[in-house]
All heavy atoms as TSV, in Angstrom:
chain	resi	resn	atom	element	x	y	z
A	1	MET	N	N	5.098	-5.363	34.527
A	1	MET	CA	C	5.067	-4.703	33.215
A	1	MET	C	C	5.795	-5.604	32.214
A	1	MET	O	O	6.968	-6.001	32.461
A	1	MET	CB	C	5.778	-3.331	33.371
A	1	MET	CG	C	5.906	-2.669	32.050
A	1	MET	SD	S	6.568	-1.011	32.336
A	1	MET	CE	C	5.959	-0.238	30.912
A	2	THR	N	N	5.165	-5.855	31.138
A	2	THR	CA	C	5.837	-6.692	30.123
A	2	THR	C	C	6.218	-5.812	28.907
A	2	THR	O	O	5.617	-4.739	28.665
A	2	THR	CB	C	4.905	-7.763	29.632
A	2	THR	OG1	O	3.749	-7.188	28.986
A	2	THR	CG2	C	4.410	-8.668	30.788
A	3	PHE	N	N	7.154	-6.239	28.147
A	3	PHE	CA	C	7.614	-5.541	27.013
A	3	PHE	C	C	6.942	-6.036	25.734
A	3	PHE	O	O	7.215	-5.605	24.639
A	3	PHE	CB	C	9.128	-5.654	26.859
A	3	PHE	CG	C	9.838	-4.930	27.958
A	3	PHE	CD1	C	10.445	-5.589	28.986
A	3	PHE	CD2	C	9.903	-3.556	27.877
A	3	PHE	CE1	C	11.103	-4.927	29.996
A	3	PHE	CE2	C	10.595	-2.860	28.902
A	3	PHE	CZ	C	11.178	-3.579	29.936
A	4	LEU	N	N	6.049	-7.041	25.864
A	4	LEU	CA	C	5.382	-7.650	24.722
A	4	LEU	C	C	4.610	-6.599	23.914
A	4	LEU	O	O	4.751	-6.596	22.661
A	4	LEU	CB	C	4.487	-8.797	25.169
A	4	LEU	CG	C	3.873	-9.655	24.074
A	4	LEU	CD1	C	4.989	-10.207	23.198
A	4	LEU	CD2	C	3.022	-10.717	24.647
A	5	PRO	N	N	3.781	-5.727	24.485
A	5	PRO	CA	C	3.097	-4.701	23.650
A	5	PRO	C	C	4.063	-3.803	22.909
A	5	PRO	O	O	3.757	-3.349	21.849
A	5	PRO	CB	C	2.274	-3.885	24.685
A	5	PRO	CG	C	2.091	-4.816	25.844
A	5	PRO	CD	C	3.321	-5.640	25.878
A	6	LEU	N	N	5.243	-3.505	23.492
A	6	LEU	CA	C	6.162	-2.706	22.753
A	6	LEU	C	C	6.786	-3.387	21.542
A	6	LEU	O	O	7.175	-2.736	20.594
A	6	LEU	CB	C	7.313	-2.251	23.680
A	6	LEU	CG	C	6.905	-1.427	24.895
A	6	LEU	CD1	C	8.150	-1.229	25.823
A	6	LEU	CD2	C	6.373	-0.085	24.418
A	7	LEU	N	N	6.835	-4.772	21.621
A	7	LEU	CA	C	7.407	-5.483	20.454
A	7	LEU	C	C	6.363	-5.814	19.370
A	7	LEU	O	O	6.718	-5.925	18.240
A	7	LEU	CB	C	8.001	-6.775	20.999
A	7	LEU	CG	C	9.214	-6.641	21.917
A	7	LEU	CD1	C	9.601	-8.025	22.434
A	7	LEU	CD2	C	10.347	-5.985	21.158
A	8	ILE	N	N	5.106	-5.890	19.759
A	8	ILE	CA	C	4.087	-6.343	18.812
A	8	ILE	C	C	3.792	-5.261	17.766
A	8	ILE	O	O	3.687	-5.581	16.595
A	8	ILE	CB	C	2.789	-6.705	19.584
A	8	ILE	CG1	C	2.999	-8.027	20.305
A	8	ILE	CG2	C	1.629	-6.865	18.573
A	8	ILE	CD1	C	1.853	-8.453	21.146
A	9	GLY	N	N	3.772	-3.970	18.118
A	9	GLY	CA	C	3.476	-2.894	17.208
A	9	GLY	C	C	4.476	-2.880	16.039
A	9	GLY	O	O	4.103	-2.973	14.836
A	10	PRO	N	N	5.765	-2.707	16.308
A	10	PRO	CA	C	6.757	-2.717	15.181
A	10	PRO	C	C	6.817	-4.022	14.432
A	10	PRO	O	O	6.964	-3.990	13.239
A	10	PRO	CB	C	8.072	-2.433	15.906
A	10	PRO	CG	C	7.690	-1.800	17.198
A	10	PRO	CD	C	6.412	-2.326	17.575
A	11	LEU	N	N	6.651	-5.102	15.140
A	11	LEU	CA	C	6.682	-6.427	14.452
A	11	LEU	C	C	5.512	-6.566	13.512
A	11	LEU	O	O	5.620	-7.088	12.409
A	11	LEU	CB	C	6.716	-7.547	15.495
A	11	LEU	CG	C	6.768	-8.964	14.936
A	11	LEU	CD1	C	8.094	-9.161	14.182
A	11	LEU	CD2	C	6.630	-9.978	16.053
A	12	ARG	N	N	4.359	-6.024	13.918
A	12	ARG	CA	C	3.177	-6.129	13.060
A	12	ARG	C	C	3.372	-5.346	11.767
A	12	ARG	O	O	3.036	-5.743	10.694
A	12	ARG	CB	C	1.973	-5.587	13.810
A	12	ARG	CG	C	0.668	-5.786	13.064
A	12	ARG	CD	C	-0.483	-5.253	13.809
A	12	ARG	NE	N	-0.842	-3.992	13.145
A	12	ARG	CZ	C	-1.460	-2.997	13.645
A	12	ARG	NH1	N	-1.819	-3.049	14.903
A	12	ARG	NH2	N	-1.748	-1.934	13.014
A	13	ARG	N	N	3.989	-4.146	11.915
A	13	ARG	CA	C	4.246	-3.310	10.760
A	13	ARG	C	C	5.266	-3.941	9.832
A	13	ARG	O	O	5.129	-3.909	8.586
A	13	ARG	CB	C	4.721	-1.950	11.182
A	13	ARG	CG	C	3.583	-1.106	11.690
A	13	ARG	CD	C	4.067	0.338	11.971
A	13	ARG	NE	N	3.402	0.703	13.245
A	13	ARG	CZ	C	4.039	0.842	14.409
A	13	ARG	NH1	N	5.307	0.711	14.484
A	13	ARG	NH2	N	3.391	1.149	15.451
A	14	VAL	N	N	6.317	-4.576	10.377
A	14	VAL	CA	C	7.321	-5.240	9.571
A	14	VAL	C	C	6.703	-6.409	8.790
A	14	VAL	O	O	6.916	-6.618	7.627
A	14	VAL	CB	C	8.465	-5.739	10.455
A	14	VAL	CG1	C	9.375	-6.701	9.708
A	14	VAL	CG2	C	9.316	-4.551	10.966
A	15	LEU	N	N	5.861	-7.197	9.495
A	15	LEU	CA	C	5.227	-8.339	8.837
A	15	LEU	C	C	4.224	-7.866	7.744
A	15	LEU	O	O	4.148	-8.484	6.678
A	15	LEU	CB	C	4.446	-9.219	9.845
A	15	LEU	CG	C	5.350	-10.015	10.744
A	15	LEU	CD1	C	4.499	-10.749	11.813
A	15	LEU	CD2	C	6.138	-11.021	9.959
A	16	LEU	N	N	3.532	-6.774	7.986
A	16	LEU	CA	C	2.620	-6.228	7.018
A	16	LEU	C	C	3.323	-5.797	5.761
A	16	LEU	O	O	2.919	-6.155	4.627
A	16	LEU	CB	C	1.866	-5.064	7.583
A	16	LEU	CG	C	0.795	-4.358	6.751
A	16	LEU	CD1	C	-0.393	-5.324	6.585
A	16	LEU	CD2	C	0.321	-3.101	7.311
A	17	VAL	N	N	4.429	-5.124	5.916
A	17	VAL	CA	C	5.212	-4.701	4.757
A	17	VAL	C	C	5.824	-5.938	4.048
A	17	VAL	O	O	5.854	-6.042	2.812
A	17	VAL	CB	C	6.326	-3.689	5.151
A	17	VAL	CG1	C	7.306	-3.459	4.026
A	17	VAL	CG2	C	5.708	-2.399	5.596
A	18	ALA	N	N	6.341	-6.877	4.825
A	18	ALA	CA	C	6.975	-8.095	4.244
A	18	ALA	C	C	5.940	-8.886	3.435
A	18	ALA	O	O	6.315	-9.489	2.435
A	18	ALA	CB	C	7.593	-8.960	5.326
A	19	LEU	N	N	4.702	-8.920	3.854
A	19	LEU	CA	C	3.707	-9.699	3.130
A	19	LEU	C	C	3.067	-8.961	1.961
A	19	LEU	O	O	2.751	-9.571	0.977
A	19	LEU	CB	C	2.622	-10.179	4.125
A	19	LEU	CG	C	3.055	-11.193	5.174
A	19	LEU	CD1	C	1.926	-11.460	6.149
A	19	LEU	CD2	C	3.507	-12.454	4.519
A	20	LEU	N	N	2.853	-7.650	2.148
A	20	LEU	CA	C	2.122	-6.908	1.126
A	20	LEU	C	C	3.007	-6.255	0.075
A	20	LEU	O	O	2.531	-5.963	-1.064
A	20	LEU	CB	C	1.243	-5.878	1.798
A	20	LEU	CG	C	0.133	-6.447	2.667
A	20	LEU	CD1	C	-0.648	-5.337	3.291
A	20	LEU	CD2	C	-0.799	-7.359	1.917
A	21	ALA	N	N	4.236	-6.015	0.367
A	21	ALA	CA	C	5.116	-5.348	-0.633
A	21	ALA	C	C	5.312	-6.283	-1.838
A	21	ALA	O	O	5.223	-5.767	-2.971
A	21	ALA	CB	C	6.481	-5.010	0.003
A	22	PRO	N	N	5.557	-7.562	-1.722
A	22	PRO	CA	C	5.671	-8.417	-2.918
A	22	PRO	C	C	4.394	-8.408	-3.793
A	22	PRO	O	O	4.457	-8.351	-4.989
A	22	PRO	CB	C	6.022	-9.798	-2.391
A	22	PRO	CG	C	6.626	-9.570	-1.050
A	22	PRO	CD	C	5.918	-8.331	-0.515
A	23	ALA	N	N	3.255	-8.440	-3.101
A	23	ALA	CA	C	1.974	-8.463	-3.823
A	23	ALA	C	C	1.815	-7.136	-4.618
A	23	ALA	O	O	1.359	-7.128	-5.744
A	23	ALA	CB	C	0.821	-8.636	-2.856
A	24	GLN	N	N	2.201	-6.001	-3.971
A	24	GLN	CA	C	2.088	-4.681	-4.658
A	24	GLN	C	C	3.048	-4.662	-5.806
A	24	GLN	O	O	2.756	-4.084	-6.856
A	24	GLN	CB	C	2.368	-3.574	-3.615
A	24	GLN	CG	C	2.266	-2.227	-4.279
A	24	GLN	CD	C	0.885	-1.895	-4.836
A	24	GLN	OE1	O	-0.138	-2.443	-4.381
A	24	GLN	NE2	N	0.904	-1.094	-5.874
A	25	LEU	N	N	4.255	-5.173	-5.679
A	25	LEU	CA	C	5.249	-5.182	-6.748
A	25	LEU	C	C	4.761	-6.007	-7.905
A	25	LEU	O	O	4.954	-5.612	-9.101
A	25	LEU	CB	C	6.588	-5.690	-6.269
A	25	LEU	CG	C	7.348	-4.715	-5.364
A	25	LEU	CD1	C	8.600	-5.414	-4.831
A	25	LEU	CD2	C	7.690	-3.436	-6.105
A	26	VAL	N	N	4.137	-7.094	-7.658
A	26	VAL	CA	C	3.551	-7.939	-8.771
A	26	VAL	C	C	2.446	-7.199	-9.457
A	26	VAL	O	O	2.400	-7.188	-10.725
A	26	VAL	CB	C	3.049	-9.283	-8.211
A	26	VAL	CG1	C	2.220	-10.028	-9.209
A	26	VAL	CG2	C	4.204	-10.212	-7.754
A	27	ALA	N	N	1.585	-6.509	-8.699
A	27	ALA	CA	C	0.476	-5.736	-9.342
A	27	ALA	C	C	1.012	-4.633	-10.184
A	27	ALA	O	O	0.589	-4.312	-11.288
A	27	ALA	CB	C	-0.448	-5.233	-8.256
A	28	LEU	N	N	2.035	-3.915	-9.672
A	28	LEU	CA	C	2.624	-2.809	-10.364
A	28	LEU	C	C	3.364	-3.309	-11.633
A	28	LEU	O	O	3.286	-2.716	-12.691
A	28	LEU	CB	C	3.555	-1.996	-9.524
A	28	LEU	CG	C	4.038	-0.679	-9.979
A	28	LEU	CD1	C	2.833	0.208	-10.338
A	28	LEU	CD2	C	4.964	-0.026	-9.065
A	29	THR	N	N	4.062	-4.442	-11.519
A	29	THR	CA	C	4.781	-5.032	-12.655
A	29	THR	C	C	3.793	-5.417	-13.729
A	29	THR	O	O	4.091	-5.300	-14.943
A	29	THR	CB	C	5.578	-6.204	-12.202
A	29	THR	OG1	O	6.517	-5.777	-11.234
A	29	THR	CG2	C	6.393	-6.821	-13.347
A	30	ALA	N	N	2.630	-5.923	-13.328
A	30	ALA	CA	C	1.626	-6.317	-14.334
A	30	ALA	C	C	1.057	-5.123	-15.098
A	30	ALA	O	O	0.551	-5.276	-16.179
A	30	ALA	CB	C	0.496	-7.088	-13.639
A	31	THR	N	N	1.083	-3.927	-14.502
A	31	THR	CA	C	0.532	-2.770	-15.169
A	31	THR	C	C	1.538	-2.040	-16.071
A	31	THR	O	O	1.161	-1.170	-16.801
A	31	THR	CB	C	-0.010	-1.744	-14.114
A	31	THR	OG1	O	1.064	-1.349	-13.272
A	31	THR	CG2	C	-1.100	-2.314	-13.279
A	32	VAL	N	N	2.825	-2.362	-15.983
A	32	VAL	CA	C	3.806	-1.707	-16.806
A	32	VAL	C	C	3.496	-1.845	-18.310
A	32	VAL	O	O	3.544	-0.823	-19.037
A	32	VAL	CB	C	5.242	-2.209	-16.477
A	32	VAL	CG1	C	6.255	-1.737	-17.498
A	32	VAL	CG2	C	5.617	-1.751	-15.086
A	33	PRO	N	N	3.140	-3.054	-18.772
A	33	PRO	CA	C	2.795	-3.080	-20.238
A	33	PRO	C	C	1.642	-2.234	-20.606
A	33	PRO	O	O	1.596	-1.555	-21.644
A	33	PRO	CB	C	2.469	-4.553	-20.477
A	33	PRO	CG	C	3.194	-5.266	-19.419
A	33	PRO	CD	C	3.198	-4.378	-18.220
A	34	ALA	N	N	0.622	-2.158	-19.720
A	34	ALA	CA	C	-0.555	-1.335	-19.983
A	34	ALA	C	C	-0.156	0.172	-19.993
A	34	ALA	O	O	-0.634	0.939	-20.836
A	34	ALA	CB	C	-1.591	-1.534	-18.894
A	35	LEU	N	N	0.704	0.561	-19.090
A	35	LEU	CA	C	1.141	1.950	-19.063
A	35	LEU	C	C	2.005	2.330	-20.281
A	35	LEU	O	O	2.069	3.446	-20.680
A	35	LEU	CB	C	1.895	2.255	-17.759
A	35	LEU	CG	C	1.057	2.201	-16.487
A	35	LEU	CD1	C	1.965	2.323	-15.242
A	35	LEU	CD2	C	-0.024	3.230	-16.517
A	36	ALA	N	N	2.647	1.331	-20.817
A	36	ALA	CA	C	3.491	1.559	-22.029
A	36	ALA	C	C	2.610	1.686	-23.303
A	36	ALA	O	O	2.991	2.387	-24.249
A	36	ALA	CB	C	4.509	0.419	-22.187
A	37	VAL	N	N	1.447	0.982	-23.363
A	37	VAL	CA	C	0.620	0.963	-24.569
A	37	VAL	C	C	-0.504	1.919	-24.497
A	37	VAL	O	O	-0.851	2.522	-25.525
A	37	VAL	CB	C	0.134	-0.509	-24.764
A	37	VAL	CG1	C	-0.910	-0.578	-25.919
A	37	VAL	CG2	C	1.269	-1.443	-25.016
A	38	LEU	N	N	-1.122	2.114	-23.298
A	38	LEU	CA	C	-2.335	2.955	-23.244
A	38	LEU	C	C	-2.195	4.373	-23.777
A	38	LEU	O	O	-3.164	4.848	-24.430
A	38	LEU	CB	C	-2.809	3.008	-21.793
A	38	LEU	CG	C	-3.594	1.771	-21.306
A	38	LEU	CD1	C	-3.929	1.892	-19.832
A	38	LEU	CD2	C	-4.873	1.588	-22.102
A	39	PRO	N	N	-1.087	5.044	-23.591
A	39	PRO	CA	C	-1.082	6.461	-24.104
A	39	PRO	C	C	-1.207	6.529	-25.621
A	39	PRO	O	O	-1.599	7.593	-26.156
A	39	PRO	CB	C	0.328	6.954	-23.648
A	39	PRO	CG	C	0.642	6.161	-22.494
A	39	PRO	CD	C	0.041	4.789	-22.733
A	40	PHE	N	N	-1.014	5.456	-26.362
A	40	PHE	CA	C	-1.096	5.465	-27.832
A	40	PHE	C	C	-2.506	5.114	-28.320
A	40	PHE	O	O	-2.758	5.148	-29.519
A	40	PHE	CB	C	-0.058	4.557	-28.444
A	40	PHE	CG	C	1.339	4.982	-28.064
A	40	PHE	CD1	C	2.077	4.230	-27.109
A	40	PHE	CD2	C	1.937	6.081	-28.619
A	40	PHE	CE1	C	3.331	4.604	-26.771
A	40	PHE	CE2	C	3.184	6.453	-28.308
A	40	PHE	CZ	C	3.963	5.719	-27.366
A	41	LEU	N	N	-3.424	4.715	-27.418
A	41	LEU	CA	C	-4.769	4.361	-27.795
A	41	LEU	C	C	-5.703	5.495	-27.573
A	41	LEU	O	O	-5.381	6.450	-26.879
A	41	LEU	CB	C	-5.191	3.105	-26.974
A	41	LEU	CG	C	-4.311	1.865	-27.135
A	41	LEU	CD1	C	-4.877	0.734	-26.217
A	41	LEU	CD2	C	-4.378	1.345	-28.571
A	42	THR	N	N	-6.874	5.373	-28.175
A	42	THR	CA	C	-7.891	6.391	-27.941
A	42	THR	C	C	-8.310	6.420	-26.497
A	42	THR	O	O	-8.637	5.429	-25.915
A	42	THR	CB	C	-9.141	6.130	-28.833
A	42	THR	OG1	O	-8.744	5.982	-30.167
A	42	THR	CG2	C	-10.189	7.211	-28.687
A	43	ASP	N	N	-8.312	7.600	-25.904
A	43	ASP	CA	C	-8.591	7.811	-24.451
A	43	ASP	C	C	-7.642	6.950	-23.546
A	43	ASP	O	O	-7.991	6.696	-22.406
A	43	ASP	CB	C	-10.100	7.413	-24.143
A	43	ASP	CG	C	-11.035	8.382	-24.775
A	43	ASP	OD1	O	-10.638	9.561	-25.024
A	43	ASP	OD2	O	-12.134	7.955	-25.086
A	44	GLY	N	N	-6.602	6.561	-24.073
A	44	GLY	CA	C	-5.643	5.704	-23.315
A	44	GLY	C	C	-4.949	6.499	-22.187
A	44	GLY	O	O	-4.677	5.949	-21.147
A	45	THR	N	N	-4.665	7.760	-22.428
A	45	THR	CA	C	-4.020	8.524	-21.383
A	45	THR	C	C	-4.870	8.690	-20.207
A	45	THR	O	O	-4.408	8.568	-19.042
A	45	THR	CB	C	-3.672	9.942	-21.965
A	45	THR	OG1	O	-2.846	9.767	-23.141
A	45	THR	CG2	C	-2.881	10.755	-20.942
A	46	ASP	N	N	-6.145	8.878	-20.392
A	46	ASP	CA	C	-7.084	9.017	-19.244
A	46	ASP	C	C	-7.151	7.699	-18.482
A	46	ASP	O	O	-7.203	7.691	-17.245
A	46	ASP	CB	C	-8.478	9.396	-19.712
A	46	ASP	CG	C	-8.500	10.823	-20.291
A	46	ASP	OD1	O	-7.665	11.644	-19.918
A	46	ASP	OD2	O	-9.398	11.067	-21.140
A	47	ARG	N	N	-7.167	6.607	-19.236
A	47	ARG	CA	C	-7.239	5.301	-18.533
A	47	ARG	C	C	-5.892	5.005	-17.756
A	47	ARG	O	O	-5.947	4.452	-16.673
A	47	ARG	CB	C	-7.496	4.166	-19.581
A	47	ARG	CG	C	-8.908	4.287	-20.119
A	47	ARG	CD	C	-9.298	3.093	-20.907
A	47	ARG	NE	N	-8.388	2.819	-22.022
A	47	ARG	CZ	C	-8.612	1.924	-22.993
A	47	ARG	NH1	N	-9.732	1.257	-23.017
A	47	ARG	NH2	N	-7.700	1.765	-23.938
A	48	ALA	N	N	-4.783	5.434	-18.340
A	48	ALA	CA	C	-3.511	5.213	-17.633
A	48	ALA	C	C	-3.471	6.116	-16.336
A	48	ALA	O	O	-3.012	5.593	-15.302
A	48	ALA	CB	C	-2.370	5.630	-18.559
A	49	VAL	N	N	-3.992	7.269	-16.416
A	49	VAL	CA	C	-4.022	8.118	-15.228
A	49	VAL	C	C	-4.932	7.516	-14.168
A	49	VAL	O	O	-4.594	7.495	-12.966
A	49	VAL	CB	C	-4.488	9.523	-15.615
A	49	VAL	CG1	C	-4.819	10.388	-14.348
A	49	VAL	CG2	C	-3.413	10.244	-16.452
A	50	ARG	N	N	-6.078	6.993	-14.570
A	50	ARG	CA	C	-7.009	6.332	-13.600
A	50	ARG	C	C	-6.342	5.092	-13.026
A	50	ARG	O	O	-6.538	4.816	-11.819
A	50	ARG	CB	C	-8.294	5.945	-14.316
A	50	ARG	CG	C	-9.203	7.117	-14.566
A	50	ARG	CD	C	-10.627	6.769	-14.878
A	50	ARG	NE	N	-10.735	5.811	-15.942
A	50	ARG	CZ	C	-10.911	6.077	-17.209
A	50	ARG	NH1	N	-11.047	7.311	-17.594
A	50	ARG	NH2	N	-11.038	5.124	-18.134
A	51	LEU	N	N	-5.612	4.346	-13.778
A	51	LEU	CA	C	-4.864	3.156	-13.304
A	51	LEU	C	C	-3.878	3.580	-12.206
A	51	LEU	O	O	-3.747	2.953	-11.149
A	51	LEU	CB	C	-4.206	2.467	-14.457
A	51	LEU	CG	C	-3.541	1.105	-14.147
A	51	LEU	CD1	C	-4.576	0.084	-13.652
A	51	LEU	CD2	C	-2.919	0.583	-15.423
A	52	LEU	N	N	-3.140	4.621	-12.486
A	52	LEU	CA	C	-2.132	5.083	-11.488
A	52	LEU	C	C	-2.791	5.673	-10.252
A	52	LEU	O	O	-2.328	5.458	-9.144
A	52	LEU	CB	C	-1.205	6.123	-12.130
A	52	LEU	CG	C	-0.243	5.587	-13.128
A	52	LEU	CD1	C	0.488	6.731	-13.801
A	52	LEU	CD2	C	0.736	4.609	-12.511
A	53	GLN	N	N	-3.943	6.340	-10.427
A	53	GLN	CA	C	-4.712	6.821	-9.272
A	53	GLN	C	C	-5.225	5.659	-8.418
A	53	GLN	O	O	-5.240	5.769	-7.183
A	53	GLN	CB	C	-5.816	7.708	-9.716
A	53	GLN	CG	C	-5.387	9.050	-10.260
A	53	GLN	CD	C	-6.519	9.841	-10.882
A	53	GLN	OE1	O	-7.608	9.293	-11.196
A	53	GLN	NE2	N	-6.270	11.174	-11.020
A	54	ALA	N	N	-5.595	4.582	-9.046
A	54	ALA	CA	C	-6.099	3.416	-8.325
A	54	ALA	C	C	-4.945	2.809	-7.497
A	54	ALA	O	O	-5.159	2.463	-6.329
A	54	ALA	CB	C	-6.681	2.375	-9.293
A	55	HIS	N	N	-3.770	2.708	-8.112
A	55	HIS	CA	C	-2.579	2.208	-7.339
A	55	HIS	C	C	-2.243	3.156	-6.202
A	55	HIS	O	O	-1.942	2.690	-5.107
A	55	HIS	CB	C	-1.388	2.053	-8.271
A	55	HIS	CG	C	-1.394	0.777	-9.031
A	55	HIS	ND1	N	-1.253	-0.416	-8.476
A	55	HIS	CD2	C	-1.549	0.569	-10.343
A	55	HIS	CE1	C	-1.259	-1.357	-9.369
A	55	HIS	NE2	N	-1.424	-0.798	-10.547
A	56	ASP	N	N	-2.360	4.401	-6.399
A	56	ASP	CA	C	-2.040	5.383	-5.406
A	56	ASP	C	C	-3.086	5.273	-4.219
A	56	ASP	O	O	-2.670	5.249	-3.009
A	56	ASP	CB	C	-2.082	6.804	-5.938
A	56	ASP	CG	C	-1.750	7.842	-4.913
A	56	ASP	OD1	O	-0.716	7.686	-4.259
A	56	ASP	OD2	O	-2.466	8.851	-4.829
A	57	ALA	N	N	-4.317	5.162	-4.513
A	57	ALA	CA	C	-5.349	4.990	-3.487
A	57	ALA	C	C	-5.123	3.672	-2.709
A	57	ALA	O	O	-5.287	3.653	-1.490
A	57	ALA	CB	C	-6.725	5.007	-4.096
A	58	TYR	N	N	-4.749	2.595	-3.449
A	58	TYR	CA	C	-4.523	1.332	-2.750
A	58	TYR	C	C	-3.394	1.420	-1.785
A	58	TYR	O	O	-3.479	0.981	-0.662
A	58	TYR	CB	C	-4.256	0.301	-3.841
A	58	TYR	CG	C	-3.905	-1.073	-3.339
A	58	TYR	CD1	C	-4.864	-1.883	-2.797
A	58	TYR	CD2	C	-2.620	-1.584	-3.479
A	58	TYR	CE1	C	-4.566	-3.145	-2.319
A	58	TYR	CE2	C	-2.284	-2.848	-3.038
A	58	TYR	CZ	C	-3.265	-3.614	-2.426
A	58	TYR	OH	O	-2.945	-4.837	-1.979
A	59	LEU	N	N	-2.239	2.043	-2.186
A	59	LEU	CA	C	-1.129	2.200	-1.325
A	59	LEU	C	C	-1.438	3.109	-0.151
A	59	LEU	O	O	-1.006	2.814	0.996
A	59	LEU	CB	C	0.081	2.752	-2.106
A	59	LEU	CG	C	0.787	1.754	-2.974
A	59	LEU	CD1	C	1.860	2.409	-3.774
A	59	LEU	CD2	C	1.382	0.635	-2.151
A	60	ARG	N	N	-2.134	4.182	-0.372
A	60	ARG	CA	C	-2.501	5.045	0.737
A	60	ARG	C	C	-3.407	4.358	1.753
A	60	ARG	O	O	-3.202	4.499	3.009
A	60	ARG	CB	C	-3.270	6.309	0.248
A	60	ARG	CG	C	-2.337	7.300	-0.452
A	60	ARG	CD	C	-3.194	8.488	-0.934
A	60	ARG	NE	N	-2.397	9.334	-1.769
A	60	ARG	CZ	C	-1.672	10.323	-1.320
A	60	ARG	NH1	N	-1.596	10.593	-0.034
A	60	ARG	NH2	N	-0.930	11.096	-2.159
A	61	THR	N	N	-4.280	3.504	1.297
A	61	THR	CA	C	-5.177	2.762	2.196
A	61	THR	C	C	-4.322	1.748	3.018
A	61	THR	O	O	-4.539	1.610	4.221
A	61	THR	CB	C	-6.257	2.015	1.409
A	61	THR	OG1	O	-7.007	2.958	0.643
A	61	THR	CG2	C	-7.153	1.249	2.314
A	62	LEU	N	N	-3.424	1.041	2.359
A	62	LEU	CA	C	-2.574	0.082	3.110
A	62	LEU	C	C	-1.740	0.822	4.158
A	62	LEU	O	O	-1.593	0.361	5.232
A	62	LEU	CB	C	-1.651	-0.634	2.100
A	62	LEU	CG	C	-2.280	-1.718	1.270
A	62	LEU	CD1	C	-1.247	-2.310	0.337
A	62	LEU	CD2	C	-2.819	-2.819	2.195
A	63	LEU	N	N	-1.117	1.924	3.773
A	63	LEU	CA	C	-0.250	2.642	4.684
A	63	LEU	C	C	-1.062	3.256	5.844
A	63	LEU	O	O	-0.654	3.234	6.986
A	63	LEU	CB	C	0.570	3.694	3.954
A	63	LEU	CG	C	1.614	3.146	2.997
A	63	LEU	CD1	C	2.254	4.306	2.245
A	63	LEU	CD2	C	2.640	2.287	3.760
A	64	ALA	N	N	-2.256	3.731	5.582
A	64	ALA	CA	C	-3.024	4.316	6.621
A	64	ALA	C	C	-3.521	3.224	7.599
A	64	ALA	O	O	-3.555	3.434	8.805
A	64	ALA	CB	C	-4.294	5.027	6.046
A	65	GLY	N	N	-3.841	2.032	7.055
A	65	GLY	CA	C	-4.214	0.934	7.911
A	65	GLY	C	C	-3.082	0.386	8.758
A	65	GLY	O	O	-3.242	-0.030	9.884
A	66	ALA	N	N	-1.887	0.503	8.242
A	66	ALA	CA	C	-0.665	0.037	8.989
A	66	ALA	C	C	-0.322	1.016	10.113
A	66	ALA	O	O	0.174	0.641	11.123
A	66	ALA	CB	C	0.508	-0.101	8.047
A	67	ARG	N	N	-0.642	2.311	9.922
A	67	ARG	CA	C	-0.246	3.277	10.912
A	67	ARG	C	C	-1.343	3.543	11.910
A	67	ARG	O	O	-1.124	4.142	12.982
A	67	ARG	CB	C	0.023	4.599	10.245
A	67	ARG	CG	C	1.310	4.585	9.435
A	67	ARG	CD	C	1.577	5.901	8.892
A	67	ARG	NE	N	2.891	5.924	8.276
A	67	ARG	CZ	C	3.844	6.742	8.596
A	67	ARG	NH1	N	3.559	7.693	9.470
A	67	ARG	NH2	N	5.005	6.687	8.094
A	68	GLY	N	N	-2.558	3.078	11.671
A	68	GLY	CA	C	-3.653	3.338	12.628
A	68	GLY	C	C	-4.420	4.613	12.278
A	68	GLY	O	O	-4.154	5.240	11.277
A	69	ALA	N	N	-5.270	4.993	13.138
A	69	ALA	CA	C	-6.165	6.168	12.872
A	69	ALA	C	C	-5.362	7.410	12.928
A	69	ALA	O	O	-4.489	7.635	13.726
A	69	ALA	CB	C	-7.267	6.181	13.924
A	70	GLY	N	N	-5.675	8.339	12.063
A	70	GLY	CA	C	-5.039	9.647	12.052
A	70	GLY	C	C	-3.606	9.644	11.511
A	70	GLY	O	O	-2.894	10.596	11.630
A	71	GLY	N	N	-3.160	8.549	10.917
A	71	GLY	CA	C	-1.820	8.527	10.328
A	71	GLY	C	C	-0.746	8.347	11.362
A	71	GLY	O	O	0.415	8.412	11.057
A	72	ARG	N	N	-1.111	8.058	12.634
A	72	ARG	CA	C	-0.114	7.904	13.661
A	72	ARG	C	C	-0.056	6.386	14.043
A	72	ARG	O	O	-1.075	5.645	13.918
A	72	ARG	CB	C	-0.463	8.705	14.895
A	72	ARG	CG	C	-0.464	10.170	14.639
A	72	ARG	CD	C	-0.765	10.896	15.911
A	72	ARG	NE	N	-1.839	10.180	16.626
A	72	ARG	CZ	C	-2.733	10.718	17.378
A	72	ARG	NH1	N	-2.752	12.044	17.551
A	72	ARG	NH2	N	-3.677	10.039	18.005
A	73	ALA	N	N	1.031	5.993	14.597
A	73	ALA	CA	C	1.179	4.623	15.068
A	73	ALA	C	C	0.265	4.500	16.281
A	73	ALA	O	O	0.186	5.393	17.157
A	73	ALA	CB	C	2.600	4.279	15.455
A	74	PRO	N	N	-0.450	3.350	16.452
A	74	PRO	CA	C	-1.336	3.182	17.606
A	74	PRO	C	C	-0.503	3.087	18.854
A	74	PRO	O	O	0.639	2.655	18.943
A	74	PRO	CB	C	-2.091	1.864	17.291
A	74	PRO	CG	C	-1.251	1.211	16.298
A	74	PRO	CD	C	-0.504	2.236	15.548
A	75	ALA	N	N	-1.146	3.543	19.953
A	75	ALA	CA	C	-0.500	3.465	21.291
A	75	ALA	C	C	-0.421	2.060	21.720
A	75	ALA	O	O	-1.151	1.190	21.300
A	75	ALA	CB	C	-1.303	4.337	22.295
A	76	CYS	N	N	0.471	1.768	22.677
A	76	CYS	CA	C	0.625	0.376	23.190
A	76	CYS	C	C	-0.648	-0.078	23.800
A	76	CYS	O	O	-1.262	0.632	24.618
A	76	CYS	CB	C	1.759	0.333	24.201
A	76	CYS	SG	S	3.366	0.633	23.502
A	77	GLY	N	N	-1.054	-1.215	23.372
A	77	GLY	CA	C	-2.287	-1.822	23.938
A	77	GLY	C	C	-3.572	-1.333	23.274
A	77	GLY	O	O	-4.646	-1.750	23.617
A	78	ALA	N	N	-3.477	-0.407	22.316
A	78	ALA	CA	C	-4.639	0.102	21.619
A	78	ALA	C	C	-5.186	-0.956	20.626
A	78	ALA	O	O	-4.403	-1.659	19.997
A	78	ALA	CB	C	-4.373	1.392	20.905
A	79	GLN	N	N	-6.488	-1.054	20.522
A	79	GLN	CA	C	-7.044	-1.996	19.604
A	79	GLN	C	C	-7.463	-1.286	18.367
A	79	GLN	O	O	-8.041	-0.328	18.243
A	79	GLN	CB	C	-8.258	-2.679	20.227
A	79	GLN	CG	C	-7.854	-3.538	21.393
A	79	GLN	CD	C	-7.060	-4.766	21.007
A	79	GLN	OE1	O	-7.188	-5.263	19.920
A	79	GLN	NE2	N	-6.175	-5.256	21.840
């Protein structure tokens, strides 16, 4: 019995967060000016809400992919 499968799951999640968190922060930082200006434009509030919904969907997809099917961590050795 090896402990390698027990180490790979948590390590994979740590690497996923370490690689994708900076990219998400850059994307969110780039939208701050848009969120500050859009509410003052025609139909800007709706566009700002859609922008935030897109970010929410993106994060939910990333987190669901990191946790595996059903929102749970995959079992050891599961593909």
